[in-house]
C-alpha positions, 0 to 999 in steps of 0.5 A: 041304789039297785035296779029294784030301788030305781024301779020302786022310785020311778016305776017299772023299767027294763034293762036290756041284756046289752045294757047289763053287759055294758055295766058289768064290763064297766065294773070289771074295767074299774076293778082292773084299773085298781089292780094294774099289776094283775092280769085278767086271769089273776083278778079272776083267780083272786077270791076276794076280788071275785067275791067283791065283783059278784057282790057289786053286780048283785047290788046293781041287780046285774047278776047273770041269772036274769034273762031279759031281752 
């Protein structure tokens, strides 16, 4: 369920920049935990992992193009 779906169900809600960052860090940590043999640089360089991370962050409405306080 994305932020947009939550908003539709519960009404307007505000997610702060700090909350978005915490969620994105949590997602990155989970991905890193699935690939313990890889360094952060190797994870970032892997196009499949990077694309999956971007897709997941977009699905969660946590893309970096939003600028909310």
